[in-house]
Each structure stands twice: as structure tokens, then as C-alpha cells.
PATI-146362 format. One line per field, with one value per residue (C-alpha): residue in one letter; chain; residue number from 1; x, z, y. Coordinates in nm, 4 decimals, padded with zeros to 6 digits, always signed. Each point is the difference from the previous one (the first is absolute). Layout:
PATI-146362
res: [a; ...]
chain: [A; ...]
n: [NUM; ...]
X: [X; ...]
Z: [Z; ...]
Y: [Y; ...]
This chain:
PATI-146362
res: [m; t; l; a; t; y; k; d; g; q; t; p; f; p; e; f; s; a; v; l; m; l; d; d; l; q; i; g; h; y; d; s; v; t; w; k; p; v; y; r; i; h; s; d; a; k; y; y; d; e; e; q; s; d; a; g; r; v; f; r; y; m; y; n; g; m; k; l; q; n; h; t; d; a; e; t; y; c; v; h; v; q; q; r; l; a; g; c; e; l; l; n; d; d; k; p; g; p; v; h; f; w; d; a; f; g; g; q; t; t; e; d; f; l; p; f; l; t; q; i; k; k; p; w; m; i; s; w; d; q; i; k; l; n; n; v; k; f; m; y; e; s; v; y; y; p; t; c; i; k; v; l; q; s; y; l; n; g; k; e; q; f; d; e; k; r; v; r; l; m; k; k; t; l; s; d; s; q; g; l; q; i; s; c; l; a; t; g; f; y; p; r; h; i; n; l; t; l; f; r; d; g; q; p; v; e; d; d; q; i; t; g; g; e; i; l; p; n; g; d; g; t; y; q; m; r; k; s; l; h; l; n; l; d; n; k; l; d; i; t; f; d; v; a; e; s; d; p; g; s; f; s; k; s; v; f; s; v; l; v; f; m; c; v; a; a; l; i; i; w; r; k; r; r; a; a; g; i; c; s; v; q; s; s; l; l; h; l; m; v; s]
chain: [A; A; A; A; A; A; A; A; A; A; A; A; A; A; A; A; A; A; A; A; A; A; A; A; A; A; A; A; A; A; A; A; A; A; A; A; A; A; A; A; A; A; A; A; A; A; A; A; A; A; A; A; A; A; A; A; A; A; A; A; A; A; A; A; A; A; A; A; A; A; A; A; A; A; A; A; A; A; A; A; A; A; A; A; A; A; A; A; A; A; A; A; A; A; A; A; A; A; A; A; A; A; A; A; A; A; A; A; A; A; A; A; A; A; A; A; A; A; A; A; A; A; A; A; A; A; A; A; A; A; A; A; A; A; A; A; A; A; A; A; A; A; A; A; A; A; A; A; A; A; A; A; A; A; A; A; A; A; A; A; A; A; A; A; A; A; A; A; A; A; A; A; A; A; A; A; A; A; A; A; A; A; A; A; A; A; A; A; A; A; A; A; A; A; A; A; A; A; A; A; A; A; A; A; A; A; A; A; A; A; A; A; A; A; A; A; A; A; A; A; A; A; A; A; A; A; A; A; A; A; A; A; A; A; A; A; A; A; A; A; A; A; A; A; A; A; A; A; A; A; A; A; A; A; A; A; A; A; A; A; A; A; A; A; A; A; A; A; A; A; A; A; A; A; A; A; A; A; A; A; A; A; A; A; A; A; A; A; A; A; A]
n: [1; 2; 3; 4; 5; 6; 7; 8; 9; 10; 11; 12; 13; 14; 15; 16; 17; 18; 19; 20; 21; 22; 23; 24; 25; 26; 27; 28; 29; 30; 31; 32; 33; 34; 35; 36; 37; 38; 39; 40; 41; 42; 43; 44; 45; 46; 47; 48; 49; 50; 51; 52; 53; 54; 55; 56; 57; 58; 59; 60; 61; 62; 63; 64; 65; 66; 67; 68; 69; 70; 71; 72; 73; 74; 75; 76; 77; 78; 79; 80; 81; 82; 83; 84; 85; 86; 87; 88; 89; 90; 91; 92; 93; 94; 95; 96; 97; 98; 99; 100; 101; 102; 103; 104; 105; 106; 107; 108; 109; 110; 111; 112; 113; 114; 115; 116; 117; 118; 119; 120; 121; 122; 123; 124; 125; 126; 127; 128; 129; 130; 131; 132; 133; 134; 135; 136; 137; 138; 139; 140; 141; 142; 143; 144; 145; 146; 147; 148; 149; 150; 151; 152; 153; 154; 155; 156; 157; 158; 159; 160; 161; 162; 163; 164; 165; 166; 167; 168; 169; 170; 171; 172; 173; 174; 175; 176; 177; 178; 179; 180; 181; 182; 183; 184; 185; 186; 187; 188; 189; 190; 191; 192; 193; 194; 195; 196; 197; 198; 199; 200; 201; 202; 203; 204; 205; 206; 207; 208; 209; 210; 211; 212; 213; 214; 215; 216; 217; 218; 219; 220; 221; 222; 223; 224; 225; 226; 227; 228; 229; 230; 231; 232; 233; 234; 235; 236; 237; 238; 239; 240; 241; 242; 243; 244; 245; 246; 247; 248; 249; 250; 251; 252; 253; 254; 255; 256; 257; 258; 259; 260; 261; 262; 263; 264; 265; 266; 267; 268; 269; 270; 271; 272; 273; 274; 275; 276; 277; 278; 279; 280; 281; 282; 283; 284; 285; 286; 287; 288; 289; 290; 291]
X: [+00.3602; +00.3627; +00.2367; +00.3179; +00.3123; +00.2860; +00.3199; +00.2809; +00.3107; +00.2086; -00.2295; +00.0130; -00.3340; -00.0840; -00.0231; -00.3586; -00.2478; -00.3739; -00.2496; -00.3214; -00.3051; -00.3520; -00.1972; +00.2396; +00.1615; +00.3379; -00.0128; +00.3266; +00.3101; +00.2581; +00.3401; +00.2961; +00.2224; -00.1741; -00.2150; -00.2645; -00.3486; -00.0474; -00.3547; -00.1200; -00.2316; -00.0774; -00.3702; +00.0344; +00.3227; -00.0984; +00.0418; +00.3000; +00.2511; -00.2389; -00.0586; +00.3741; +00.0625; -00.2807; +00.0889; +00.3695; -00.0788; -00.2203; +00.2550; +00.2793; -00.2064; -00.0692; +00.3710; +00.0964; -00.2651; +00.0985; +00.3679; -00.0698; -00.1840; +00.2927; +00.2428; -00.2401; -00.0391; +00.2380; +00.0430; +00.2948; -00.0043; +00.2374; -00.2674; -00.3060; -00.3028; -00.3174; -00.2999; -00.3031; -00.3284; -00.1940; -00.2650; -00.3342; -00.3282; -00.3038; -00.3517; -00.2956; -00.1042; +00.3543; +00.0587; +00.3455; +00.0124; +00.2302; +00.3741; +00.1472; +00.3545; +00.1734; +00.3587; +00.2099; +00.3294; +00.2020; -00.2431; -00.2995; -00.2825; -00.2163; -00.3072; -00.1223; -00.3363; -00.0238; -00.3585; +00.0569; +00.3688; -00.0823; +00.2189; +00.3533; +00.1932; +00.3246; +00.2500; +00.2698; -00.2385; +00.0027; +00.2875; -00.1514; -00.1177; -00.3376; +00.1453; +00.1406; -00.3188; -00.2056; +00.2352; -00.0301; -00.3778; -00.0041; +00.2137; -00.2318; -00.3185; +00.1265; +00.2529; +00.0150; -00.3679; -00.1105; +00.2850; -00.1093; -00.3630; +00.0958; +00.2239; -00.2642; -00.2698; +00.2345; +00.0942; -00.3524; -00.1121; +00.2766; -00.0285; -00.1496; +00.3485; +00.0931; -00.3002; +00.0578; -00.1739; +00.0051; -00.1670; +00.1443; -00.1111; +00.2793; -00.0004; +00.2629; -00.0114; +00.0820; +00.1896; -00.0248; -00.3798; -00.1064; -00.1863; +00.0205; +00.0795; -00.1909; +00.1333; -00.1556; +00.2465; -00.1118; +00.2889; +00.0752; -00.2783; +00.0169; -00.0868; +00.0654; -00.3590; -00.1803; -00.2498; +00.1096; -00.2629; +00.0180; -00.3286; -00.0603; -00.3313; -00.1300; +00.0782; +00.2889; +00.2723; +00.0410; +00.3131; +00.1278; +00.0298; +00.2071; +00.3684; +00.1623; -00.1935; +00.2746; +00.0381; +00.3583; +00.1786; +00.1258; +00.3197; -00.1847; -00.2056; -00.3099; -00.1177; -00.0873; -00.2066; -00.0040; -00.2533; +00.0297; -00.2368; +00.0926; -00.2256; -00.0129; -00.1129; -00.2974; -00.2706; +00.0799; -00.1391; +00.1547; +00.0777; +00.1513; +00.2203; +00.0547; +00.3774; -00.0201; -00.1522; +00.2358; +00.3698; +00.1590; +00.2141; -00.2828; -00.2150; +00.0140; -00.2304; -00.1452; -00.3030; +00.0852; -00.2249; -00.0360; -00.2709; -00.2551; +00.2059; -00.0311; +00.2425; -00.1647; +00.2274; -00.1786; +00.2486; -00.1657; +00.2065; -00.0945; +00.1593; +00.0571; -00.2223; +00.1661; -00.2193; -00.2243; -00.3690; -00.1513; +00.2608; -00.1025; +00.3371; +00.1760; +00.3394; +00.3090; +00.3145; +00.3051; +00.2296; +00.2576; +00.2390; -00.1025; +00.2287]
Z: [+01.7583; +00.0595; +00.1547; +00.1136; +00.1367; +00.1865; +00.0693; +00.2316; -00.0418; -00.2649; -00.2667; -00.3812; -00.0171; +00.0009; +00.3429; -00.0762; -00.2583; -00.0531; -00.2329; -00.0888; -00.0657; -00.1288; +00.1301; -00.0888; -00.3000; +00.0323; -00.1466; +00.1249; +00.2141; +00.1788; +00.1560; +00.1610; -00.3018; -00.2404; +00.2507; -00.2710; -00.0207; -00.3166; -00.1205; -00.2360; -00.1695; +00.0429; +00.0350; -00.1166; -00.1586; +00.0759; +00.3716; -00.0264; +00.1545; +00.2835; +00.0692; -00.0001; +00.2435; +00.2376; -00.0003; +00.0477; +00.3014; +00.1527; -00.0478; +00.1386; +00.3092; +00.0370; -00.0322; +00.2645; +00.2432; -00.0346; +00.0302; +00.3182; +00.1515; -00.0739; +00.1731; +00.2915; +00.0724; +00.2750; -00.1050; -00.2159; -00.2926; -00.2848; -00.2407; +00.0921; -00.2275; +00.0272; -00.2298; -00.0374; -00.1808; -00.0283; -00.1901; -00.0473; -00.1562; -00.1839; +00.1142; -00.2220; -00.0473; -00.1093; +00.3268; +00.1583; +00.2592; +00.2958; +00.0023; +00.1221; +00.0550; +00.1499; +00.1257; +00.0534; +00.1845; +00.2558; -00.0016; +00.0778; -00.2109; +00.0587; -00.1793; -00.0137; -00.1191; -00.0700; -00.0983; -00.0257; +00.0893; +00.3261; +00.2079; -00.0933; +00.2739; -00.0215; +00.2746; -00.1392; +00.0004; +00.3809; -00.0030; -00.2724; +00.0914; -00.1055; -00.2983; -00.1512; +00.0721; -00.1725; -00.2971; -00.0353; +00.0263; -00.2634; -00.2375; +00.0397; -00.0509; -00.2737; -00.1935; +00.0636; +00.0352; -00.2989; -00.2072; +00.0789; -00.0911; -00.3171; -00.1284; +00.0854; -00.1920; -00.2904; -00.0473; +00.0525; -00.2831; -00.2242; +00.1064; -00.3352; -00.1475; +00.1850; -00.1334; -00.3695; -00.0113; -00.3202; -00.1013; -00.2754; -00.1548; -00.1272; -00.1845; -00.0170; -00.2212; +00.1873; -00.2334; +00.2230; +00.0387; -00.3193; +00.2085; +00.1118; +00.3251; +00.0442; +00.2654; +00.1366; +00.1583; +00.2127; +00.0932; +00.1289; +00.2589; +00.3503; +00.2757; -00.0247; +00.0437; -00.3220; -00.1282; -00.3306; -00.1480; -00.3197; -00.1808; -00.2489; -00.1860; +00.2280; +00.3159; +00.2458; -00.0528; +00.2970; +00.2076; -00.0577; -00.3736; +00.0551; +00.0783; +00.1560; +00.1935; +00.2328; +00.0575; -00.0762; +00.0425; -00.2921; +00.0242; +00.0171; +00.3103; -00.1856; -00.0289; -00.2607; -00.0248; -00.2752; -00.0505; -00.2734; -00.1533; -00.2184; -00.3047; -00.2493; -00.3587; -00.0270; +00.0252; -00.1908; -00.0483; -00.1960; +00.2138; -00.1290; +00.2312; -00.0424; +00.0047; +00.0603; +00.3400; +00.0903; +00.0447; -00.3503; +00.0826; +00.1404; -00.3074; -00.3735; -00.2116; -00.1526; +00.1353; +00.1909; +00.1359; +00.3667; +00.2268; +00.0987; +00.2492; +00.1615; +00.2384; +00.2158; +00.2400; +00.2618; +00.1934; +00.3255; +00.1946; +00.3491; +00.3047; +00.3093; +00.2826; +00.3251; +00.1967; -00.0755; -00.0626; -00.0552; +00.0330; +00.0454; -00.1046; -00.3074; -00.0334; -00.2125; +00.1987; -00.0962; +00.2932; +00.0214; +00.2838; +00.3345; +00.3013]
Y: [+02.4019; +00.0881; -00.2512; +00.1740; -00.1687; +00.1671; -00.1956; +00.1100; -00.2139; -00.1693; -00.1440; -00.0153; +00.1809; +00.3721; +00.1581; +00.1023; -00.1265; +00.0262; -00.1670; +00.1832; -00.2183; +00.0624; -00.2966; -00.2850; +00.1712; +00.1702; +00.3505; +00.1464; -00.0317; +00.2131; -00.0673; +00.1727; -00.0657; +00.2377; +00.1948; +00.0301; -00.1524; -00.2047; -00.0629; -00.2678; +00.2475; +00.3667; +00.0638; +00.3603; +00.1205; +00.3597; -00.0657; -00.2324; +00.2418; +00.0800; -00.3688; -00.0654; +00.2830; -00.0990; -00.3689; +00.0749; +00.2163; -00.2690; -00.2776; +00.2187; +00.0687; -00.3697; -00.0781; +00.2569; -00.1239; -00.3656; +00.0861; +00.1974; -00.2954; -00.2309; +00.2353; +00.0483; -00.3703; -00.1094; -00.3617; -00.0960; -00.2398; -00.0631; +00.1195; +00.2058; -00.0401; +00.2019; -00.0328; +00.2190; -00.0641; +00.3214; +00.1872; +00.1664; -00.1059; +00.1321; -00.0799; -00.0924; +00.3611; +00.0917; +00.1807; -00.0274; -00.2759; -00.0598; -00.0536; -00.3273; -00.1125; -00.2985; -00.0123; -00.3132; +00.0448; -00.1956; -00.2907; +00.2199; +00.1387; +00.3041; +00.1302; +00.3574; +00.1233; +00.3721; +00.0861; +00.3735; +00.0272; +00.1747; -00.2282; -00.0927; -00.1747; -00.1901; -00.0913; +00.2254; +00.2978; +00.0261; +00.2472; +00.2192; +00.3454; +00.1370; +00.1858; -00.3179; -00.1940; +00.2689; -00.0079; -00.3771; +00.0192; +00.2733; -00.2102; -00.2982; +00.1974; +00.2334; -00.2093; -00.3744; -00.0833; +00.2147; -00.1447; -00.3541; +00.0713; +00.1887; -00.2793; -00.2595; +00.1876; +00.0638; -00.3641; -00.1269; +00.2294; -00.1341; -00.3611; -00.1021; +00.0420; -00.3172; -00.1845; -00.0740; -00.3341; -00.2035; -00.3256; -00.2199; -00.3285; -00.2250; -00.3342; -00.2693; -00.3094; -00.3188; -00.2325; -00.3066; +00.0031; +00.1795; +00.2510; +00.3574; +00.1697; +00.3237; +00.2350; +00.3152; +00.2419; +00.2929; +00.2255; +00.3468; +00.0068; +00.1440; -00.0810; -00.3711; -00.1222; -00.0965; -00.2535; -00.1564; -00.2341; -00.2089; -00.0730; -00.2823; -00.0249; +00.2727; -00.1963; +00.0473; -00.2591; -00.2319; +00.0500; -00.3545; +00.0757; +00.3141; +00.0369; +00.3041; +00.2596; +00.1166; +00.3735; +00.1013; +00.3341; +00.2059; +00.1986; +00.3332; -00.0760; -00.1222; -00.3611; -00.2606; -00.3174; -00.2622; -00.2795; -00.2652; -00.2549; -00.2971; -00.0551; -00.2850; +00.0635; -00.2363; +00.2628; +00.3177; +00.3464; +00.2837; +00.3017; +00.3234; +00.2011; +00.3715; +00.0358; +00.3748; -00.0608; -00.2804; -00.0513; -00.0009; -00.3012; -00.2037; -00.0608; -00.0415; +00.2140; -00.3139; -00.1770; -00.3151; -00.2728; -00.0784; -00.1288; +00.2562; +00.1924; +00.3337; +00.1593; +00.2567; +00.1795; +00.1995; +00.2047; +00.0811; +00.2483; +00.0905; +00.1525; -00.2044; +00.1104; +00.0787; -00.2415; -00.2981; +00.0542; +00.3419; +00.2689; +00.3590; +00.1321; -00.1304; +00.1565; -00.0220; +00.0452; +00.1943; +00.0400; +00.2713; +00.0650; +00.1324; -00.0148]
């Protein structure tokens, strides 16, 4: 999804800016200060220049269209602000889906649905001749729509780069109670939905014995969850942890005694369905400009 904002008037912000999203993860941005798209990652370095050129052309076209609408509107405000949410989608069979976009301007919102880009109608197009209309239709069908689908497919194929999930078990000695606090941290997962379960003696630990459990954002767009359990040292069992498979700072190489405790982190990642119940089309959305 791309959320673009155009501002006409004196503000401390860029005249035009856009944020590019894949589901709820930001993967790029663009503004009228640098006039260059900046991506968080590049799915294929071989096509980087081509992606830059295509995206720059799309955002420029979006900027020009939103600027034209601001100048066309007859009402006068100190600051004009127009926003556009736009994009394409892939269907279950990986076939290109329809294009959607929503405009918000002057207190009004409009929604357009272009299944095959055969109809493109905007108020300011009334004065266009057939040559210009054909040119706009050609640009949508030959440049903007294919660019949107190509970028969507490219980033879906490279989405695993965002998903570097890790699970760590950490211990902390509690001096006041002569016990231990065992924490299980799952981090780096995306999307944000996971099931993190602690097991003790082969049984799930009851929720009232566990602290934490909130899903928190990381700085890179992924998420983390931590759950902790307090243990006393009355009943002991020696457990050896393989440091090579754990965080080096989390464990000592020596064997230490704790209650029988297992931390099983099951990271269950799923896509949100577009509607409740059985959904015939499950899509990931990446919205690029259409005007």
C-alpha cells in the first residue's frame, strides 16, 4: 500500500511524500526533497536501477496528478492537503488482481476500482481530448499497473529477508528470593501474530505464573515477545544448554540446576484474510500510485 500526501501552502513538511507498505511493514519512502525512492531492502540488486526508474516515474506522475487537482479545486484554504491510498493486489493463483485507490481532499473521499483499467474518469479529465485520454490509458496499462505488480511480486519473493526470527532462553538469579527467573524471548518475527508457549514438566505453564507476553515492536519493523517464569530451587534437575545454538551472553557453558523447564517457542506466522470466515481470495497488498 502506498499512502501519498500532497500539501499546498506554508508547512514545515515536504510538498509531497509517500510511504510504501507491504502489508503493515514499511519497505520504502519517497519525497519531494530528494525526488528519489528509498527502499529498505532491494529484492534483486540486478534490477535495482530499473526499479528506481520505474518507481520514480510512478511517484512523479502521482505528484503531478495531485498537484493538478489542488490547482483545479475552486475552494481556498490556507493549506490544501490531499491524500491518496492506492495500489494493486495479487490473487491466490498469483494472477494480477484489480487496482484500487482512494482520494481524500477538501473534506471528501472518493474510491475507484479499476479491474482492468478500461475506465479512468476524473473530474479534471472532462476537458481532455481523445489523444490525451488514450495516452493516460496507455501509461496505466503499460507502465503503472505492471510496475505495481512487478514490485509486489518482487518484494513478496524477498519477504523472508524481513523475517529473521530468533528464540533465546535467559536466566537471572534473584538475590531476594534465592530463586531464578527464566525468560524466553522471541524476536525478529513478522507479521506480529505468534503463539509463544512455556512448558514445564511437559505441561503448558498456567498464565497466572507467567509475566510479560506483550507484543512489542522492534526498530526494524519486526516484533518481539518475552515471557518470564519465576522458579525456586527446591526441586532441581541438571540441564545442559548448547551455547552454540543460543545467545552467547545468555548462558554459561557450565551445567546449572533449575526446575524441569522447557521453553518452546512456536512462531506461527499467517496472513490476515481479507474477510471473516472462508475467503476465496487471500492476497497480500502492495499499493503503488494510481491517479
